[in-house]
Backbone as XML, in Angstrom:
<?xml version="1.0"?>
<chain id="A" units="angstrom">
  <residue number="1" name="MET">
    <atom name="N" x="21.844" y="-7.831" z="0.363"/>
    <atom name="CA" x="21.204" y="-7.238" z="-0.592"/>
    <atom name="C" x="21.666" y="-5.374" z="0.300"/>
  </residue>
  <residue number="2" name="SER">
    <atom name="N" x="21.338" y="-5.038" z="-1.022"/>
    <atom name="CA" x="21.668" y="-3.165" z="-0.995"/>
    <atom name="C" x="20.534" y="-2.809" z="-0.361"/>
  </residue>
  <residue number="3" name="ILE">
    <atom name="N" x="21.102" y="-1.414" z="0.224"/>
    <atom name="CA" x="19.588" y="-0.397" z="0.698"/>
    <atom name="C" x="19.388" y="0.192" z="-0.543"/>
  </residue>
  <residue number="4" name="ALA">
    <atom name="N" x="19.709" y="0.891" z="-1.699"/>
    <atom name="CA" x="19.477" y="0.829" z="-2.328"/>
    <atom name="C" x="18.599" y="0.118" z="-3.306"/>
  </residue>
  <residue number="5" name="LYS">
    <atom name="N" x="18.807" y="-1.063" z="-3.006"/>
    <atom name="CA" x="18.149" y="-1.997" z="-3.744"/>
    <atom name="C" x="17.334" y="-2.462" z="-2.841"/>
  </residue>
  <residue number="6" name="GLU">
    <atom name="N" x="17.197" y="-2.425" z="-1.606"/>
    <atom name="CA" x="15.865" y="-2.707" z="-0.843"/>
    <atom name="C" x="14.683" y="-1.418" z="-0.924"/>
  </residue>
  <residue number="7" name="PHE">
    <atom name="N" x="15.558" y="-0.184" z="-0.828"/>
    <atom name="CA" x="14.417" y="0.886" z="-0.864"/>
    <atom name="C" x="13.609" y="0.602" z="-2.449"/>
  </residue>
  <residue number="8" name="ARG">
    <atom name="N" x="14.257" y="0.625" z="-3.480"/>
    <atom name="CA" x="13.738" y="0.500" z="-4.896"/>
    <atom name="C" x="12.882" y="-0.386" z="-5.090"/>
  </residue>
  <residue number="9" name="GLU">
    <atom name="N" x="12.643" y="-1.859" z="-4.154"/>
    <atom name="CA" x="11.835" y="-2.414" z="-4.117"/>
    <atom name="C" x="10.736" y="-1.707" z="-2.770"/>
  </residue>
  <residue number="10" name="PHE">
    <atom name="N" x="10.828" y="-1.471" z="-2.075"/>
    <atom name="CA" x="9.996" y="-0.888" z="-1.436"/>
    <atom name="C" x="8.982" y="0.236" z="-1.871"/>
  </residue>
  <residue number="11" name="ALA">
    <atom name="N" x="9.918" y="0.967" z="-2.647"/>
    <atom name="CA" x="9.023" y="2.403" z="-3.120"/>
    <atom name="C" x="8.321" y="1.942" z="-4.542"/>
  </residue>
  <residue number="12" name="VAL">
    <atom name="N" x="8.752" y="0.580" z="-5.093"/>
    <atom name="CA" x="7.760" y="0.520" z="-5.841"/>
    <atom name="C" x="6.932" y="-0.028" z="-6.217"/>
  </residue>
  <residue number="13" name="LYS">
    <atom name="N" x="6.399" y="-0.832" z="-4.709"/>
    <atom name="CA" x="5.485" y="-1.401" z="-4.447"/>
    <atom name="C" x="3.597" y="-1.098" z="-4.948"/>
  </residue>
  <residue number="14" name="GLY">
    <atom name="N" x="3.176" y="-1.281" z="-4.773"/>
    <atom name="CA" x="1.540" y="-1.261" z="-4.969"/>
    <atom name="C" x="1.130" y="0.009" z="-3.784"/>
  </residue>
  <residue number="15" name="ASN">
    <atom name="N" x="1.421" y="-0.575" z="-2.820"/>
    <atom name="CA" x="0.848" y="0.056" z="-1.084"/>
    <atom name="C" x="1.319" y="1.473" z="-1.374"/>
  </residue>
  <residue number="16" name="VAL">
    <atom name="N" x="3.045" y="1.521" z="-1.533"/>
    <atom name="CA" x="3.294" y="3.140" z="-1.243"/>
    <atom name="C" x="2.605" y="3.652" z="-2.153"/>
  </residue>
  <residue number="17" name="VAL">
    <atom name="N" x="3.240" y="3.445" z="-3.704"/>
    <atom name="CA" x="2.844" y="4.471" z="-4.582"/>
    <atom name="C" x="1.320" y="4.680" z="-4.629"/>
  </residue>
  <residue number="18" name="ASP">
    <atom name="N" x="0.248" y="3.784" z="-4.132"/>
    <atom name="CA" x="-1.161" y="4.262" z="-3.827"/>
    <atom name="C" x="-1.420" y="5.334" z="-2.654"/>
  </residue>
  <residue number="19" name="LEU">
    <atom name="N" x="-0.559" y="5.183" z="-1.501"/>
    <atom name="CA" x="0.140" y="6.141" z="-0.429"/>
    <atom name="C" x="0.414" y="7.435" z="-0.671"/>
  </residue>
  <residue number="20" name="ALA">
    <atom name="N" x="1.231" y="7.066" z="-1.522"/>
    <atom name="CA" x="1.769" y="8.777" z="-2.328"/>
    <atom name="C" x="0.591" y="9.689" z="-2.784"/>
  </residue>
  <residue number="21" name="VAL">
    <atom name="N" x="-0.148" y="8.492" z="-3.729"/>
    <atom name="CA" x="-1.316" y="9.078" z="-4.274"/>
    <atom name="C" x="-2.090" y="10.172" z="-3.184"/>
  </residue>
  <residue number="22" name="GLY">
    <atom name="N" x="-2.732" y="9.487" z="-2.551"/>
    <atom name="CA" x="-3.511" y="9.596" z="-1.331"/>
    <atom name="C" x="-2.884" y="10.290" z="-0.750"/>
  </residue>
  <residue number="23" name="VAL">
    <atom name="N" x="-1.806" y="10.948" z="-0.554"/>
    <atom name="CA" x="-1.857" y="11.755" z="0.358"/>
    <atom name="C" x="-1.721" y="13.298" z="-0.423"/>
  </residue>
  <residue number="24" name="ILE">
    <atom name="N" x="-1.026" y="12.981" z="-1.460"/>
    <atom name="CA" x="-0.885" y="14.301" z="-2.846"/>
    <atom name="C" x="-2.652" y="14.496" z="-2.686"/>
  </residue>
  <residue number="25" name="ILE">
    <atom name="N" x="-3.596" y="13.662" z="-3.046"/>
    <atom name="CA" x="-4.822" y="13.994" z="-2.956"/>
    <atom name="C" x="-5.556" y="14.998" z="-1.892"/>
  </residue>
  <residue number="26" name="GLY">
    <atom name="N" x="-5.055" y="13.928" z="-0.763"/>
    <atom name="CA" x="-5.788" y="14.665" z="0.271"/>
    <atom name="C" x="-5.474" y="16.293" z="0.521"/>
  </residue>
  <residue number="27" name="ALA">
    <atom name="N" x="-4.031" y="16.473" z="0.462"/>
    <atom name="CA" x="-3.822" y="17.665" z="0.683"/>
    <atom name="C" x="-4.222" y="18.857" z="-0.681"/>
  </residue>
  <residue number="28" name="ALA">
    <atom name="N" x="-4.588" y="18.441" z="-2.020"/>
    <atom name="CA" x="-5.084" y="19.580" z="-2.528"/>
    <atom name="C" x="-6.753" y="19.335" z="-2.043"/>
  </residue>
  <residue number="29" name="PHE">
    <atom name="N" x="-6.976" y="18.512" z="-1.526"/>
    <atom name="CA" x="-8.592" y="18.378" z="-1.094"/>
    <atom name="C" x="-8.942" y="19.376" z="0.075"/>
  </residue>
  <residue number="30" name="GLY">
    <atom name="N" x="-7.782" y="19.207" z="0.863"/>
    <atom name="CA" x="-7.480" y="20.197" z="2.341"/>
    <atom name="C" x="-7.258" y="21.461" z="1.587"/>
  </residue>
  <residue number="31" name="LYS">
    <atom name="N" x="-6.513" y="21.579" z="0.905"/>
    <atom name="CA" x="-6.990" y="23.234" z="0.436"/>
    <atom name="C" x="-7.727" y="23.631" z="-0.384"/>
  </residue>
  <residue number="32" name="ILE">
    <atom name="N" x="-8.239" y="22.823" z="-0.945"/>
    <atom name="CA" x="-10.077" y="22.704" z="-1.451"/>
    <atom name="C" x="-11.113" y="23.460" z="-0.668"/>
  </residue>
  <residue number="33" name="VAL">
    <atom name="N" x="-10.926" y="22.643" z="0.004"/>
    <atom name="CA" x="-12.359" y="22.980" z="1.265"/>
    <atom name="C" x="-11.644" y="24.339" z="2.697"/>
  </residue>
  <residue number="34" name="SER">
    <atom name="N" x="-10.317" y="24.356" z="2.991"/>
    <atom name="CA" x="-9.796" y="25.526" z="3.208"/>
    <atom name="C" x="-10.714" y="26.691" z="2.661"/>
  </residue>
  <residue number="35" name="SER">
    <atom name="N" x="-10.552" y="26.197" z="1.484"/>
    <atom name="CA" x="-11.094" y="27.842" z="0.625"/>
    <atom name="C" x="-12.235" y="27.924" z="-0.041"/>
  </residue>
  <residue number="36" name="LEU">
    <atom name="N" x="-13.436" y="26.560" z="0.603"/>
    <atom name="CA" x="-14.565" y="26.316" z="0.656"/>
    <atom name="C" x="-15.128" y="27.323" z="1.733"/>
  </residue>
  <residue number="37" name="VAL">
    <atom name="N" x="-14.868" y="26.427" z="2.828"/>
    <atom name="CA" x="-14.931" y="27.578" z="4.289"/>
    <atom name="C" x="-14.516" y="28.926" z="4.426"/>
  </residue>
  <residue number="38" name="GLU">
    <atom name="N" x="-13.251" y="28.875" z="4.058"/>
    <atom name="CA" x="-13.034" y="30.659" z="4.600"/>
    <atom name="C" x="-13.474" y="31.668" z="3.359"/>
  </residue>
  <residue number="39" name="ASP">
    <atom name="N" x="-13.773" y="30.795" z="1.925"/>
    <atom name="CA" x="-14.149" y="32.179" z="1.364"/>
    <atom name="C" x="-15.873" y="31.984" z="1.147"/>
  </residue>
  <residue number="40" name="VAL">
    <atom name="N" x="-16.135" y="31.343" z="0.833"/>
    <atom name="CA" x="-17.478" y="30.899" z="1.295"/>
    <atom name="C" x="-18.643" y="30.520" z="2.228"/>
  </residue>
  <residue number="41" name="VAL">
    <atom name="N" x="-18.578" y="29.811" z="3.380"/>
    <atom name="CA" x="-19.270" y="29.419" z="4.118"/>
    <atom name="C" x="-19.419" y="30.390" z="5.396"/>
  </residue>
  <residue number="42" name="MET">
    <atom name="N" x="-18.178" y="30.460" z="5.538"/>
    <atom name="CA" x="-17.696" y="31.497" z="7.205"/>
    <atom name="C" x="-18.290" y="32.441" z="6.641"/>
  </residue>
  <residue number="43" name="PRO">
    <atom name="N" x="-17.898" y="33.391" z="5.109"/>
    <atom name="CA" x="-18.797" y="34.700" z="4.422"/>
    <atom name="C" x="-20.760" y="34.908" z="4.918"/>
  </residue>
  <residue number="44" name="LEU">
    <atom name="N" x="-20.477" y="33.685" z="4.524"/>
    <atom name="CA" x="-22.435" y="33.587" z="4.407"/>
    <atom name="C" x="-22.737" y="33.193" z="5.810"/>
  </residue>
  <residue number="45" name="VAL">
    <atom name="N" x="-21.866" y="32.501" z="6.429"/>
    <atom name="CA" x="-22.793" y="31.602" z="7.904"/>
    <atom name="C" x="-22.305" y="34.015" z="9.099"/>
  </residue>
  <residue number="46" name="GLY">
    <atom name="N" x="-21.689" y="34.339" z="8.696"/>
    <atom name="CA" x="-21.384" y="35.582" z="8.786"/>
    <atom name="C" x="-22.136" y="36.803" z="8.465"/>
  </residue>
  <residue number="47" name="THR">
    <atom name="N" x="-23.123" y="36.694" z="7.423"/>
    <atom name="CA" x="-24.213" y="37.421" z="6.905"/>
    <atom name="C" x="-25.269" y="37.282" z="7.608"/>
  </residue>
  <residue number="48" name="LEU">
    <atom name="N" x="-25.366" y="36.118" z="8.167"/>
    <atom name="CA" x="-26.652" y="35.315" z="8.543"/>
    <atom name="C" x="-26.861" y="35.634" z="9.976"/>
  </residue>
  <residue number="49" name="MET">
    <atom name="N" x="-25.051" y="35.966" z="10.514"/>
    <atom name="CA" x="-25.425" y="36.465" z="12.119"/>
    <atom name="C" x="-25.152" y="38.027" z="12.089"/>
  </residue>
  <residue number="50" name="GLY">
    <atom name="N" x="-25.575" y="38.894" z="11.177"/>
    <atom name="CA" x="-25.696" y="40.221" z="11.720"/>
    <atom name="C" x="-23.908" y="40.750" z="10.911"/>
  </residue>
  <residue number="51" name="GLY">
    <atom name="N" x="-23.446" y="40.154" z="9.551"/>
    <atom name="CA" x="-22.508" y="41.160" z="9.281"/>
    <atom name="C" x="-20.925" y="40.628" z="9.950"/>
  </residue>
  <residue number="52" name="LEU">
    <atom name="N" x="-21.022" y="39.429" z="10.956"/>
    <atom name="CA" x="-20.079" y="39.013" z="11.538"/>
    <atom name="C" x="-18.843" y="38.262" z="11.075"/>
  </residue>
  <residue number="53" name="ASP">
    <atom name="N" x="-17.769" y="38.932" z="10.899"/>
    <atom name="CA" x="-16.872" y="38.228" z="10.197"/>
    <atom name="C" x="-15.609" y="37.554" z="11.275"/>
  </residue>
  <residue number="54" name="PHE">
    <atom name="N" x="-15.947" y="36.354" z="10.332"/>
    <atom name="CA" x="-15.300" y="35.377" z="11.575"/>
    <atom name="C" x="-13.616" y="35.344" z="11.768"/>
  </residue>
  <residue number="55" name="SER">
    <atom name="N" x="-12.942" y="35.934" z="10.449"/>
    <atom name="CA" x="-11.557" y="36.082" z="10.315"/>
    <atom name="C" x="-10.846" y="37.131" z="11.457"/>
  </residue>
  <residue number="56" name="GLY">
    <atom name="N" x="-11.765" y="37.795" z="11.804"/>
    <atom name="CA" x="-10.812" y="39.035" z="12.483"/>
    <atom name="C" x="-11.090" y="38.903" z="13.760"/>
  </residue>
  <residue number="57" name="LEU">
    <atom name="N" x="-11.739" y="37.540" z="14.279"/>
    <atom name="CA" x="-12.897" y="37.241" z="15.647"/>
    <atom name="C" x="-11.028" y="37.170" z="16.912"/>
  </residue>
  <residue number="58" name="ALA">
    <atom name="N" x="-10.857" y="37.877" z="17.654"/>
    <atom name="CA" x="-9.538" y="37.732" z="18.159"/>
    <atom name="C" x="-9.990" y="38.229" z="19.872"/>
  </residue>
  <residue number="59" name="VAL">
    <atom name="N" x="-9.315" y="37.922" z="20.909"/>
    <atom name="CA" x="-9.048" y="38.889" z="22.241"/>
    <atom name="C" x="-8.116" y="38.375" z="22.532"/>
  </residue>
  <residue number="60" name="LYS">
    <atom name="N" x="-7.598" y="39.826" z="23.185"/>
    <atom name="CA" x="-5.828" y="40.066" z="23.702"/>
    <atom name="C" x="-6.703" y="39.819" z="25.031"/>
  </residue>
  <residue number="61" name="VAL">
    <atom name="N" x="-5.355" y="38.819" z="25.037"/>
    <atom name="CA" x="-5.258" y="39.246" z="27.018"/>
    <atom name="C" x="-3.587" y="39.104" z="27.581"/>
  </residue>
  <residue number="62" name="GLY">
    <atom name="N" x="-3.482" y="40.123" z="27.643"/>
    <atom name="CA" x="-1.903" y="40.601" z="28.263"/>
    <atom name="C" x="-1.443" y="40.328" z="26.806"/>
  </residue>
  <residue number="63" name="SER">
    <atom name="N" x="-0.235" y="40.118" z="26.835"/>
    <atom name="CA" x="0.163" y="40.415" z="25.259"/>
    <atom name="C" x="0.264" y="39.508" z="24.049"/>
  </residue>
  <residue number="64" name="ALA">
    <atom name="N" x="-0.254" y="38.611" z="24.565"/>
    <atom name="CA" x="-0.929" y="37.483" z="23.855"/>
    <atom name="C" x="-2.445" y="37.452" z="23.269"/>
  </residue>
  <residue number="65" name="THR">
    <atom name="N" x="-2.580" y="37.478" z="21.712"/>
    <atom name="CA" x="-3.505" y="37.581" z="21.060"/>
    <atom name="C" x="-4.067" y="35.787" z="20.517"/>
  </residue>
  <residue number="66" name="LEU">
    <atom name="N" x="-5.675" y="36.111" z="21.280"/>
    <atom name="CA" x="-6.698" y="34.685" z="20.645"/>
    <atom name="C" x="-7.154" y="34.992" z="19.993"/>
  </residue>
  <residue number="67" name="LYS">
    <atom name="N" x="-6.808" y="34.157" z="18.157"/>
    <atom name="CA" x="-7.614" y="34.557" z="17.277"/>
    <atom name="C" x="-8.816" y="33.300" z="17.037"/>
  </residue>
  <residue number="68" name="TYR">
    <atom name="N" x="-9.735" y="33.067" z="17.588"/>
    <atom name="CA" x="-10.796" y="32.098" z="17.710"/>
    <atom name="C" x="-11.599" y="32.173" z="16.452"/>
  </residue>
  <residue number="69" name="GLY">
    <atom name="N" x="-11.421" y="33.123" z="15.573"/>
    <atom name="CA" x="-11.819" y="32.769" z="15.207"/>
    <atom name="C" x="-11.343" y="32.218" z="13.537"/>
  </residue>
  <residue number="70" name="LYS">
    <atom name="N" x="-9.876" y="32.134" z="13.881"/>
    <atom name="CA" x="-9.277" y="31.324" z="12.394"/>
    <atom name="C" x="-9.934" y="29.788" z="13.548"/>
  </residue>
  <residue number="71" name="PHE">
    <atom name="N" x="-9.891" y="29.741" z="14.365"/>
    <atom name="CA" x="-9.934" y="28.729" z="15.622"/>
    <atom name="C" x="-11.459" y="27.972" z="14.583"/>
  </residue>
  <residue number="72" name="LEU">
    <atom name="N" x="-12.018" y="28.847" z="14.486"/>
    <atom name="CA" x="-13.805" y="28.151" z="14.436"/>
    <atom name="C" x="-13.980" y="27.657" z="12.828"/>
  </residue>
  <residue number="73" name="GLN">
    <atom name="N" x="-12.883" y="28.486" z="11.868"/>
    <atom name="CA" x="-12.485" y="28.124" z="10.634"/>
    <atom name="C" x="-12.045" y="26.517" z="10.433"/>
  </residue>
  <residue number="74" name="THR">
    <atom name="N" x="-11.091" y="26.197" z="11.122"/>
    <atom name="CA" x="-10.468" y="25.019" z="10.678"/>
    <atom name="C" x="-11.404" y="23.895" z="11.696"/>
  </residue>
  <residue number="75" name="CYS">
    <atom name="N" x="-12.369" y="24.512" z="12.536"/>
    <atom name="CA" x="-13.131" y="23.307" z="13.308"/>
    <atom name="C" x="-14.205" y="23.130" z="11.621"/>
  </residue>
  <residue number="76" name="VAL">
    <atom name="N" x="-14.490" y="24.441" z="11.402"/>
    <atom name="CA" x="-15.629" y="23.991" z="10.470"/>
    <atom name="C" x="-14.577" y="23.225" z="8.753"/>
  </residue>
  <residue number="77" name="ASP">
    <atom name="N" x="-13.768" y="23.787" z="8.603"/>
    <atom name="CA" x="-12.327" y="22.943" z="7.483"/>
    <atom name="C" x="-12.584" y="21.373" z="7.885"/>
  </residue>
  <residue number="78" name="PHE">
    <atom name="N" x="-12.484" y="21.354" z="9.255"/>
    <atom name="CA" x="-12.301" y="19.866" z="9.830"/>
    <atom name="C" x="-13.649" y="18.907" z="9.356"/>
  </residue>
  <residue number="79" name="LEU">
    <atom name="N" x="-14.611" y="19.511" z="10.276"/>
    <atom name="CA" x="-16.340" y="18.822" z="9.954"/>
    <atom name="C" x="-16.448" y="18.495" z="8.387"/>
  </residue>
  <residue number="80" name="ILE">
    <atom name="N" x="-15.723" y="19.447" z="8.014"/>
    <atom name="CA" x="-16.195" y="18.983" z="6.368"/>
    <atom name="C" x="-15.033" y="18.483" z="5.610"/>
  </residue>
  <residue number="81" name="ILE">
    <atom name="N" x="-14.359" y="17.905" z="5.812"/>
    <atom name="CA" x="-13.348" y="17.050" z="5.256"/>
    <atom name="C" x="-13.585" y="15.781" z="6.144"/>
  </residue>
  <residue number="82" name="ALA">
    <atom name="N" x="-14.184" y="15.659" z="7.656"/>
    <atom name="CA" x="-14.510" y="14.665" z="7.809"/>
    <atom name="C" x="-15.996" y="14.349" z="7.594"/>
  </residue>
  <residue number="83" name="TRP">
    <atom name="N" x="-16.574" y="15.069" z="6.950"/>
    <atom name="CA" x="-17.795" y="14.242" z="6.632"/>
    <atom name="C" x="-17.374" y="13.579" z="4.864"/>
  </residue>
  <residue number="84" name="ALA">
    <atom name="N" x="-16.486" y="14.654" z="4.355"/>
    <atom name="CA" x="-16.631" y="13.768" z="3.544"/>
    <atom name="C" x="-15.863" y="12.662" z="3.266"/>
  </residue>
  <residue number="85" name="VAL">
    <atom name="N" x="-14.751" y="12.316" z="3.873"/>
    <atom name="CA" x="-13.743" y="10.827" z="4.635"/>
    <atom name="C" x="-15.028" y="10.188" z="4.058"/>
  </residue>
  <residue number="86" name="PHE">
    <atom name="N" x="-15.776" y="10.289" z="5.423"/>
    <atom name="CA" x="-16.794" y="9.442" z="5.918"/>
    <atom name="C" x="-17.862" y="8.804" z="4.786"/>
  </residue>
  <residue number="87" name="LEU">
    <atom name="N" x="-18.183" y="10.007" z="3.653"/>
    <atom name="CA" x="-19.273" y="9.529" z="3.275"/>
    <atom name="C" x="-18.122" y="8.675" z="1.661"/>
  </residue>
  <residue number="88" name="MET">
    <atom name="N" x="-17.189" y="8.891" z="1.850"/>
    <atom name="CA" x="-16.150" y="8.280" z="0.905"/>
    <atom name="C" x="-15.942" y="6.127" z="1.247"/>
  </residue>
  <residue number="89" name="VAL">
    <atom name="N" x="-15.800" y="6.556" z="2.547"/>
    <atom name="CA" x="-15.553" y="5.203" z="3.167"/>
    <atom name="C" x="-16.642" y="4.187" z="3.419"/>
  </residue>
  <residue number="90" name="LYS">
    <atom name="N" x="-17.800" y="4.927" z="3.502"/>
    <atom name="CA" x="-19.335" y="4.203" z="3.592"/>
    <atom name="C" x="-19.034" y="3.390" z="2.169"/>
  </residue>
  <residue number="91" name="LEU">
    <atom name="N" x="-18.986" y="4.182" z="1.166"/>
    <atom name="CA" x="-19.199" y="4.231" z="-0.194"/>
    <atom name="C" x="-18.489" y="2.906" z="-0.645"/>
  </residue>
  <residue number="92" name="ILE">
    <atom name="N" x="-17.618" y="2.813" z="-0.379"/>
    <atom name="CA" x="-16.062" y="2.355" z="-0.558"/>
    <atom name="C" x="-16.279" y="0.625" z="0.260"/>
  </residue>
  <residue number="93" name="ASN">
    <atom name="N" x="-16.825" y="0.731" z="1.322"/>
    <atom name="CA" x="-17.485" y="-0.412" z="2.418"/>
    <atom name="C" x="-18.537" y="-1.003" z="1.875"/>
  </residue>
  <residue number="94" name="ARG">
    <atom name="N" x="-19.516" y="-0.328" z="0.457"/>
    <atom name="CA" x="-20.554" y="-0.727" z="0.163"/>
    <atom name="C" x="-20.231" y="-1.859" z="-1.322"/>
  </residue>
  <residue number="95" name="VAL">
    <atom name="N" x="-19.143" y="-0.635" z="-1.629"/>
    <atom name="CA" x="-19.292" y="-1.532" z="-3.563"/>
    <atom name="C" x="-18.369" y="-2.910" z="-2.907"/>
  </residue>
  <residue number="96" name="LYS">
    <atom name="N" x="-17.615" y="-2.765" z="-1.696"/>
    <atom name="CA" x="-16.330" y="-4.051" z="-1.640"/>
    <atom name="C" x="-17.774" y="-5.062" z="-1.071"/>
  </residue>
  <residue number="97" name="ARG">
    <atom name="N" x="-18.789" y="-4.675" z="-0.107"/>
    <atom name="CA" x="-19.929" y="-5.676" z="0.335"/>
    <atom name="C" x="-20.565" y="-6.390" z="-0.810"/>
  </residue>
  <residue number="98" name="GLU">
    <atom name="N" x="-20.945" y="-5.585" z="-2.043"/>
    <atom name="CA" x="-21.046" y="-5.975" z="-3.362"/>
    <atom name="C" x="-20.871" y="-7.191" z="-4.026"/>
  </residue>
  <residue number="99" name="MET">
    <atom name="N" x="-19.366" y="-6.484" z="-4.157"/>
    <atom name="CA" x="-18.570" y="-7.511" z="-4.780"/>
    <atom name="C" x="-18.289" y="-8.408" z="-4.147"/>
  </residue>
  <residue number="100" name="GLU">
    <atom name="N" x="-18.116" y="-8.526" z="-2.872"/>
    <atom name="CA" x="-18.018" y="-9.982" z="-2.255"/>
    <atom name="C" x="-19.196" y="-10.702" z="-1.845"/>
  </residue>
  <residue number="101" name="ALA">
    <atom name="N" x="-20.033" y="-10.269" z="-2.112"/>
    <atom name="CA" x="-21.452" y="-11.287" z="-1.855"/>
    <atom name="C" x="-21.366" y="-12.302" z="-2.969"/>
  </residue>
  <residue number="102" name="PRO">
    <atom name="N" x="-21.919" y="-13.082" z="-2.493"/>
    <atom name="CA" x="-21.652" y="-14.667" z="-3.376"/>
    <atom name="C" x="-22.960" y="-13.901" z="-4.531"/>
  </residue>
  <residue number="103" name="ALA">
    <atom name="N" x="-22.642" y="-14.583" z="-5.551"/>
    <atom name="CA" x="-23.808" y="-14.342" z="-7.011"/>
    <atom name="C" x="-24.317" y="-15.660" z="-6.241"/>
  </residue>
  <residue number="104" name="PRO">
    <atom name="N" x="-25.785" y="-15.502" z="-6.314"/>
    <atom name="CA" x="-26.768" y="-16.195" z="-6.841"/>
    <atom name="C" x="-26.528" y="-18.131" z="-7.630"/>
  </residue>
  <residue number="105" name="GLU">
    <atom name="N" x="-26.587" y="-19.232" z="-7.199"/>
    <atom name="CA" x="-26.209" y="-20.349" z="-6.977"/>
    <atom name="C" x="-26.875" y="-20.717" z="-8.608"/>
  </residue>
  <residue number="106" name="LYS">
    <atom name="N" x="-26.302" y="-21.070" z="-9.799"/>
    <atom name="CA" x="-27.272" y="-21.525" z="-10.521"/>
    <atom name="C" x="-27.644" y="-22.823" z="-10.306"/>
  </residue>
  <residue number="107" name="SER">
    <atom name="N" x="-28.597" y="-23.848" z="-10.710"/>
    <atom name="CA" x="-29.141" y="-24.559" z="-10.439"/>
    <atom name="C" x="-29.214" y="-25.424" z="-11.837"/>
  </residue>
  <residue number="108" name="SER">
    <atom name="N" x="-28.685" y="-27.058" z="-11.671"/>
    <atom name="CA" x="-27.898" y="-27.811" z="-13.113"/>
    <atom name="C" x="-29.550" y="-27.287" z="-13.886"/>
  </residue>
  <residue number="109" name="ALA">
    <atom name="N" x="-30.650" y="-28.400" z="-12.802"/>
    <atom name="CA" x="-31.814" y="-28.455" z="-13.813"/>
    <atom name="C" x="-32.452" y="-26.840" z="-14.100"/>
  </residue>
  <residue number="110" name="PRO">
    <atom name="N" x="-33.064" y="-27.011" z="-15.612"/>
    <atom name="CA" x="-34.189" y="-25.827" z="-15.807"/>
    <atom name="C" x="-35.055" y="-25.243" z="-14.244"/>
  </residue>
  <residue number="111" name="PRO">
    <atom name="N" x="-35.817" y="-24.424" z="-14.776"/>
    <atom name="CA" x="-36.830" y="-24.132" z="-13.480"/>
    <atom name="C" x="-37.747" y="-25.270" z="-14.265"/>
  </residue>
  <residue number="112" name="ALA">
    <atom name="N" x="-37.938" y="-25.544" z="-13.257"/>
    <atom name="CA" x="-40.164" y="-25.519" z="-13.887"/>
    <atom name="C" x="-40.802" y="-24.867" z="-14.609"/>
  </residue>
  <residue number="113" name="PRO">
    <atom name="N" x="-41.300" y="-25.264" z="-16.316"/>
    <atom name="CA" x="-42.164" y="-24.355" z="-17.109"/>
    <atom name="C" x="-43.497" y="-23.769" z="-16.117"/>
  </residue>
  <residue number="114" name="PRO">
    <atom name="N" x="-44.130" y="-22.612" z="-16.559"/>
    <atom name="CA" x="-45.192" y="-22.051" z="-16.059"/>
    <atom name="C" x="-46.135" y="-23.227" z="-16.233"/>
  </residue>
  <residue number="115" name="ARG">
    <atom name="N" x="-47.283" y="-22.950" z="-15.527"/>
    <atom name="CA" x="-48.266" y="-23.992" z="-15.345"/>
    <atom name="C" x="-49.141" y="-23.861" z="-16.672"/>
  </residue>
  <residue number="116" name="GLN">
    <atom name="N" x="-49.098" y="-22.976" z="-16.686"/>
    <atom name="CA" x="-50.130" y="-22.785" z="-18.431"/>
    <atom name="C" x="-49.272" y="-23.558" z="-19.660"/>
  </residue>
  <residue number="117" name="GLU">
    <atom name="N" x="-48.118" y="-23.481" z="-19.775"/>
    <atom name="CA" x="-47.436" y="-24.473" z="-20.692"/>
    <atom name="C" x="-47.451" y="-25.584" z="-20.506"/>
  </residue>
  <residue number="118" name="VAL">
    <atom name="N" x="-47.865" y="-25.998" z="-19.369"/>
    <atom name="CA" x="-48.208" y="-27.639" z="-19.280"/>
    <atom name="C" x="-49.267" y="-28.091" z="-19.481"/>
  </residue>
  <residue number="119" name="LEU">
    <atom name="N" x="-49.802" y="-26.850" z="-18.994"/>
    <atom name="CA" x="-51.896" y="-27.546" z="-19.110"/>
    <atom name="C" x="-51.238" y="-27.652" z="-21.026"/>
  </residue>
  <residue number="120" name="LEU">
    <atom name="N" x="-51.195" y="-26.270" z="-21.621"/>
    <atom name="CA" x="-51.265" y="-27.039" z="-23.125"/>
    <atom name="C" x="-50.189" y="-28.027" z="-24.070"/>
  </residue>
  <residue number="121" name="GLU">
    <atom name="N" x="-49.202" y="-28.051" z="-23.663"/>
    <atom name="CA" x="-48.598" y="-29.550" z="-23.646"/>
    <atom name="C" x="-49.473" y="-30.489" z="-23.520"/>
  </residue>
  <residue number="122" name="GLU">
    <atom name="N" x="-49.798" y="-30.802" z="-22.762"/>
    <atom name="CA" x="-50.976" y="-32.254" z="-22.802"/>
    <atom name="C" x="-51.623" y="-31.956" z="-23.351"/>
  </residue>
  <residue number="123" name="ILE">
    <atom name="N" x="-52.893" y="-30.469" z="-23.634"/>
    <atom name="CA" x="-53.587" y="-29.985" z="-24.343"/>
    <atom name="C" x="-52.824" y="-30.990" z="-25.828"/>
  </residue>
  <residue number="124" name="ARG">
    <atom name="N" x="-51.786" y="-30.392" z="-26.254"/>
    <atom name="CA" x="-51.877" y="-30.556" z="-27.660"/>
    <atom name="C" x="-50.476" y="-31.986" z="-27.338"/>
  </residue>
  <residue number="125" name="ASP">
    <atom name="N" x="-50.802" y="-32.785" z="-26.367"/>
    <atom name="CA" x="-50.402" y="-34.453" z="-26.760"/>
    <atom name="C" x="-51.727" y="-35.246" z="-26.653"/>
  </residue>
  <residue number="126" name="LEU">
    <atom name="N" x="-52.902" y="-34.400" z="-25.965"/>
    <atom name="CA" x="-53.750" y="-35.494" z="-25.546"/>
    <atom name="C" x="-54.425" y="-35.118" z="-27.487"/>
  </residue>
  <residue number="127" name="LEU">
    <atom name="N" x="-54.279" y="-33.561" z="-28.294"/>
    <atom name="CA" x="-54.591" y="-33.737" z="-29.451"/>
    <atom name="C" x="-54.119" y="-34.736" z="-30.590"/>
  </residue>
  <residue number="128" name="ARG">
    <atom name="N" x="-53.007" y="-34.978" z="-30.278"/>
    <atom name="CA" x="-52.448" y="-35.842" z="-31.061"/>
    <atom name="C" x="-52.639" y="-37.131" z="-31.449"/>
  </residue>
  <residue number="129" name="LYS">
    <atom name="N" x="-53.289" y="-37.573" z="-29.922"/>
    <atom name="CA" x="-53.825" y="-38.932" z="-29.951"/>
    <atom name="C" x="-55.030" y="-38.830" z="-30.606"/>
  </residue>
</chain>
């Protein structure tokens, strides 16, 4: 089998295409979350902490500059993405459990009629006699 044919079979398998779509969506989601944290969450947190700007937080150690403000923003990014993925996996697992749950078995015999119906049928039969 030629390498091109093998690669074509591999590339068009459903799992590979699903994975590619997931990676693309994940990258876009990461950009959205980064913008949310950088442009919305961190300015609000900074305002609540007395006007502190996290993006500019840095410490100079010798000739190196440690930008721990950016690190804090990245940590918040991670927490938001991890929370979103957790909720998504939780939702998917719940849907899978519901789909895999066995349907209630239908009995072959019809359910017994309510007691009132049985009594009414007996009265009807007695009146016929």
